[in-house]
N, C-alpha and C positions, 0 to 999 in steps of 0.2 A: 105906095111900098116902098119903103125903104132898105136900106143894105143892112143893118141888126134887122128888121123885122124876116128879111128873106135866110140871115144864117140864124135867127135861133126858132126858125120853124121846122129844120129841118134840123131829126135825131143827133145827126152828128153836128153841126152848127153848135148847137142846142152843150152836146155834148163836151165840142174841144168850149166852149167861152165858164161851164159850171170851173171844167177840169182849171183854166186859169183865173176862176174864184178861188178855187181851191189852196192853187200855186201862192195865189199872191194873201192871204190869210194865215197860212200855216208857216209863209217867208216873214209877214209881219210877227206872228208871236214867238218866232224863233226870236225872229230882232230885239226884244221883248227880253226873252231868253241870257239873251249874251246881254244887254244892258243892265239888267237884274244877277245875275251869273261869272259871268266870265269879263267883265269891263268895268269898272272906278273911274272917273272925275270924267275927261270933255267929253270922252268916249261914248260912258255909260251915255251922258248929255246926243249925242249924236245919234247911237244907237236906237232911244228911245224917237227922237226925233223922224228915223231908218225908218222903226215899223210904227207909229203914226200917221207916215205917209204913205207907206204901203199897205194896211189897213183901214187908208179910206179908200183907196187906190179900190183894192176887193169889195168893197161897198159899192161904190159908183157900178166896178163890175156887173153886179151879181142883183143890181135893181138898179138899174135903165134899163133892158133890154124888158120888152113887155109882155113877160107870159106867164104862168102861174106858181109861182115861184112853189108852196105849197104840194103840187104832183112833182116838183122836182125833187124836193125833200130828200129823197130815200136814196137817189144817184147825186144826187152833191154828201152830204155826208160818207159812203163811202167814197169817196172822190177827196175829199179833204181827208180819210184815216189813212186812206194807202196815201197820199200824198206827206201830210203829216210824217207817216212810219222812216220815207225814204231820207225826206228834211233830218229827219232822227237820225241816220245813220247816218248819212254824206255835211253835214258839219256840224255834229256832233259826237260821232264814234260811240252810238250808241242804239242795241244789238233791238229790235224789241224781243219779252222772255215771254214764257209760256202761255199768263195770262190777257197780255197784251195780242198774245196771236188766239185764246181761242174767244177771249172779247173782239177783237176784232171781224171774229169771223160770226159771229152775230150781231154784229151793224151791220157785214155783209147781207145779214142774210134778211135782216128788217126789209137795209133798205129796195133789196128785192121781189118785199112783199110793198115794202110803198110805193112803185118804180114799175111791177103789173101788174095789182090785183085789178079783177072787174068787178068794177059793182054792179 
Protein backbone atom coordinates (compact mmCIF):
# COMPACT_ATOMS: atom_id res chain seq x y z
CA UNK A 1 0.00 0.00 0.00
CA UNK A 2 1.46 3.33 -1.08
CA UNK A 3 1.58 6.52 0.96
CA UNK A 4 -1.45 8.05 -0.78
CA UNK A 5 -3.43 4.85 -0.20
CA UNK A 6 -2.57 5.00 3.50
CA UNK A 7 -3.54 8.68 3.75
CA UNK A 8 -6.96 8.29 2.13
CA UNK A 9 -7.70 5.07 4.01
CA UNK A 10 -7.87 7.10 7.24
CA UNK A 11 -10.91 9.38 7.71
CA UNK A 12 -8.73 12.34 8.74
CA UNK A 13 -6.46 11.82 5.73
CA UNK A 14 -9.38 11.60 3.33
CA UNK A 15 -10.86 14.73 4.91
CA UNK A 16 -7.59 16.64 4.43
CA UNK A 17 -7.27 15.58 0.79
CA UNK A 18 -10.90 16.55 0.13
CA UNK A 19 -10.42 19.88 1.92
CA UNK A 20 -7.33 20.58 -0.20
CA UNK A 21 -9.25 19.66 -3.36
CA UNK A 22 -12.11 21.98 -2.34
CA UNK A 23 -9.61 24.79 -1.76
CA UNK A 24 -8.08 24.25 -5.20
CA UNK A 25 -11.47 24.19 -6.90
CA UNK A 26 -12.64 27.37 -5.16
CA UNK A 27 -9.32 29.11 -5.87
CA UNK A 28 -9.46 28.12 -9.53
CA UNK A 29 -13.00 29.43 -9.81
CA UNK A 30 -12.00 32.66 -8.09
CA UNK A 31 -9.19 33.14 -10.62
CA UNK A 32 -11.76 33.05 -13.42
CA UNK A 33 -13.99 35.43 -11.45
CA UNK A 34 -11.05 37.83 -11.19
CA UNK A 35 -10.23 37.41 -14.88
CA UNK A 36 -13.75 38.09 -16.12
CA UNK A 37 -14.86 40.82 -13.74
CA UNK A 38 -11.81 42.44 -12.16
CA UNK A 39 -9.10 42.59 -14.81
CA UNK A 40 -8.43 43.23 -18.47
CA UNK A 41 -5.73 42.78 -21.09
CA UNK A 42 -2.71 40.69 -20.17
CA UNK A 43 -3.81 40.43 -16.53
CA UNK A 44 -7.05 38.78 -17.69
CA UNK A 45 -5.12 36.24 -19.75
CA UNK A 46 -2.80 35.47 -16.82
CA UNK A 47 -5.73 35.01 -14.41
CA UNK A 48 -7.40 32.63 -16.88
CA UNK A 49 -4.16 30.65 -17.27
CA UNK A 50 -3.68 30.47 -13.50
CA UNK A 51 -7.30 29.38 -13.07
CA UNK A 52 -6.80 26.62 -15.64
CA UNK A 53 -3.67 25.35 -13.88
CA UNK A 54 -5.31 25.43 -10.45
CA UNK A 55 -8.45 23.65 -11.69
CA UNK A 56 -6.33 21.01 -13.44
CA UNK A 57 -4.49 20.52 -10.14
CA UNK A 58 -7.84 20.12 -8.39
CA UNK A 59 -8.80 17.44 -10.94
CA UNK A 60 -5.62 15.53 -10.18
CA UNK A 61 -5.93 15.83 -6.40
CA UNK A 62 -9.53 14.64 -6.36
CA UNK A 63 -9.13 11.83 -8.91
CA UNK A 64 -5.71 10.29 -8.24
CA UNK A 65 -6.54 8.80 -4.81
CA UNK A 66 -7.97 5.27 -5.04
CA UNK A 67 -11.28 5.98 -3.33
CA UNK A 68 -14.96 5.72 -4.06
CA UNK A 69 -15.56 9.40 -4.70
CA UNK A 70 -19.31 8.86 -4.90
CA UNK A 71 -19.34 7.87 -1.24
CA UNK A 72 -17.34 10.95 -0.31
CA UNK A 73 -19.32 13.35 -2.49
CA UNK A 74 -21.53 14.55 0.37
CA UNK A 75 -18.53 15.55 2.47
CA UNK A 76 -16.84 17.11 -0.54
CA UNK A 77 -19.84 19.28 -1.47
CA UNK A 78 -20.03 20.58 2.10
CA UNK A 79 -16.30 21.32 2.14
CA UNK A 80 -16.50 23.06 -1.22
CA UNK A 81 -19.45 25.21 -0.12
CA UNK A 82 -17.74 26.30 3.08
CA UNK A 83 -14.41 26.90 1.35
CA UNK A 84 -16.06 28.94 -1.42
CA UNK A 85 -17.84 31.14 1.13
CA UNK A 86 -14.66 31.78 3.12
CA UNK A 87 -12.73 32.51 -0.07
CA UNK A 88 -15.49 34.83 -1.30
CA UNK A 89 -15.21 36.79 1.95
CA UNK A 90 -11.39 36.88 1.98
CA UNK A 91 -10.70 37.56 -1.71
CA UNK A 92 -13.75 39.57 -2.74
CA UNK A 93 -14.94 41.00 0.61
CA UNK A 94 -18.47 39.70 0.02
CA UNK A 95 -20.35 38.29 2.98
CA UNK A 96 -22.92 35.52 2.58
CA UNK A 97 -26.54 36.68 2.42
CA UNK A 98 -29.49 35.13 4.24
CA UNK A 99 -30.41 32.94 1.22
CA UNK A 100 -26.81 31.67 1.10
CA UNK A 101 -26.95 30.77 4.79
CA UNK A 102 -30.30 29.00 4.40
CA UNK A 103 -29.27 27.20 1.22
CA UNK A 104 -25.91 26.40 2.74
CA UNK A 105 -27.56 24.80 5.74
CA UNK A 106 -29.47 22.57 3.31
CA UNK A 107 -26.21 21.70 1.55
CA UNK A 108 -24.63 20.78 4.88
CA UNK A 109 -27.69 18.74 5.89
CA UNK A 110 -27.67 16.92 2.55
CA UNK A 111 -23.96 16.26 2.82
CA UNK A 112 -24.45 14.75 6.26
CA UNK A 113 -27.23 12.50 4.94
CA UNK A 114 -25.03 11.31 2.05
CA UNK A 115 -21.99 10.78 4.25
CA UNK A 116 -23.60 9.07 7.24
CA UNK A 117 -26.80 7.31 6.08
CA UNK A 118 -26.15 3.59 6.37
CA UNK A 119 -28.04 1.33 3.95
